[in-house]
C-alpha positions as CSV (number, residue, x, y, z in Angstrom):
1,X,16.6,14.7,163.9
2,X,20.1,12.8,164.9
3,X,18.7,9.9,166.9
4,X,17.2,6.9,164.9
5,X,14.1,6.0,166.5
6,X,12.4,2.5,167.2
7,X,8.9,1.6,166.8
8,X,8.9,1.4,170.8
9,X,11.2,2.0,173.5
10,X,11.3,1.4,177.2
11,X,11.0,4.2,179.8
12,X,14.4,3.4,180.6
13,X,15.8,3.9,177.3
14,X,13.6,6.7,176.6
15,X,15.3,8.0,180.0
16,X,18.9,7.6,178.4
17,X,17.5,9.2,175.1
18,X,16.8,12.5,176.4
19,X,20.0,12.1,178.8
20,X,18.3,11.7,182.3
21,X,18.3,9.0,184.9
22,X,15.7,7.2,185.3
23,X,14.6,8.3,188.6
24,X,14.7,11.9,187.3
25,X,12.7,10.8,184.2
26,X,9.9,9.3,186.4
27,X,9.6,12.3,188.3
28,X,9.1,14.6,185.5
29,X,6.6,12.1,184.0
30,X,4.6,12.3,187.4
31,X,4.9,16.4,187.2
32,X,3.5,16.0,183.9
33,X,6.4,17.1,182.3
34,X,7.0,14.2,179.9
35,X,4.1,12.4,178.2
36,X,3.1,9.0,180.5
37,X,4.1,5.5,178.6
38,X,1.6,3.7,176.7
39,X,1.2,0.1,177.9
40,X,1.4,-3.4,175.9
41,X,-1.9,-5.4,176.2
42,X,-0.2,-8.6,176.1
43,X,2.1,-7.8,179.0
44,X,1.5,-4.6,180.6
45,X,4.9,-3.6,180.1
46,X,5.3,0.6,179.2
47,X,6.7,1.6,176.1
48,X,7.3,5.1,174.2
49,X,6.0,4.7,170.5
50,X,7.6,6.9,167.5
51,X,5.3,10.1,168.1
52,X,5.7,10.0,171.9
53,X,9.8,9.5,171.3
54,X,9.7,12.5,169.4
55,X,7.3,14.6,171.7
56,X,9.7,13.5,174.5
57,X,12.9,14.7,172.5
58,X,11.1,18.1,171.9
59,X,10.4,18.7,175.5
60,X,14.1,18.1,176.0
61,X,15.3,20.5,173.4
62,X,12.8,23.3,174.0
63,X,12.5,23.2,177.7
64,X,8.7,22.9,177.6
65,X,6.8,20.3,179.3
66,X,3.7,18.7,177.8
67,X,1.9,20.4,180.3
68,X,3.0,23.9,179.1
69,X,5.1,24.3,181.9
70,X,8.7,25.5,181.6
71,X,11.6,23.2,183.2
72,X,15.3,23.7,183.4
73,X,17.6,20.8,182.7
74,X,20.9,20.4,183.7
75,X,23.6,21.1,181.4
76,X,23.8,17.4,179.5
77,X,26.3,15.3,178.3
78,X,24.1,13.7,175.8
79,X,24.1,14.2,172.3
80,X,21.4,16.1,172.5
81,X,23.0,18.9,173.5
82,X,25.8,18.7,170.8
83,X,28.4,17.6,173.5
84,X,29.9,14.6,173.5
85,X,28.6,11.7,176.3
86,X,32.4,11.1,177.8
87,X,35.4,13.4,177.3
88,X,38.4,11.5,176.5
89,X,41.0,11.0,179.0
90,X,44.4,12.7,178.9
91,X,47.4,10.3,178.8
92,X,49.4,10.9,181.5
93,X,53.1,9.9,181.3
94,X,54.1,7.9,184.0
95,X,57.8,6.5,185.2
96,X,58.6,2.8,183.9
97,X,57.4,0.2,185.8
98,X,60.0,-1.8,188.1
99,X,59.4,-5.3,187.6
100,X,59.5,-5.4,191.1
101,X,56.3,-3.3,191.4
102,X,54.1,-6.2,192.6
103,X,56.6,-6.6,195.4
104,X,56.6,-3.3,196.5
105,X,53.3,-2.8,196.8
106,X,53.1,-5.7,199.1
107,X,55.8,-4.4,201.3
108,X,53.5,-0.8,201.1
109,X,51.0,-3.1,202.3
110,X,52.6,-4.2,205.1
111,X,53.8,-0.7,206.1
112,X,57.3,-0.9,204.6
113,X,57.8,2.1,202.0
114,X,61.2,0.8,199.9
115,X,62.3,2.2,196.9
116,X,62.7,0.1,193.6
117,X,66.4,0.0,194.1
118,X,66.4,-1.2,197.6
119,X,63.9,-4.1,196.5
120,X,65.9,-4.9,193.8
121,X,69.3,-5.1,196.1
122,X,67.5,-7.0,198.8
123,X,66.2,-9.8,196.1
124,X,69.5,-10.0,194.9
125,X,70.8,-10.6,198.3
126,X,68.1,-12.9,199.7
127,X,67.8,-14.8,196.3
128,X,70.7,-15.1,194.1
129,X,69.3,-17.6,191.9
130,X,66.2,-15.1,191.1
131,X,62.6,-15.4,192.4
132,X,61.0,-16.8,189.3
133,X,60.0,-20.2,191.0
134,X,59.3,-19.1,194.3
135,X,56.0,-18.7,196.1
136,X,55.2,-14.7,196.0
137,X,54.3,-14.8,199.8
138,X,58.2,-16.2,200.7
139,X,59.5,-13.5,198.7
140,X,57.7,-10.9,200.4
141,X,58.5,-12.1,204.0
142,X,62.2,-12.7,203.1
143,X,62.6,-9.0,201.4
144,X,60.5,-7.6,204.3
145,X,62.8,-8.8,206.9
146,X,65.9,-8.1,205.0
147,X,64.8,-4.3,204.4
148,X,63.2,-4.2,208.5
149,X,67.1,-5.6,209.4
150,X,68.7,-3.1,207.2
151,X,66.9,-0.4,208.4
152,X,67.4,-1.0,212.2
153,X,71.2,-1.1,211.5
154,X,71.0,2.5,210.8
């Protein structure tokens, strides 16, 4: 068995080990597919000991509950099924980010779509000394108005 067992695990952890949601695990437990947990005498917390963990894993592997009934599980992405839990994401190639990406996004939120070249030209015209030390709201406003003026001149 690949899974290293602890002396005791919670119901939530047992559900994770067999690759089910807690809600589904509780549902199957109430139907008698999985064994009911033991309870700690000191704090009444439910847990699964090593033997019960093995039993739950066996139920998942064999598709036969402790009540003897056949149960079908959806395809799992859990290690018990031999598949990885998550598939690696493909790297997407994106165009190089403009230094004015935030400004372009802000203009877009205001309903104005502008290219990086248009924004760059507007910034150069409105702020010949650069925008590094200026308030971003002031820059967005000035560039927005500049581009709207250019748009209406056409």
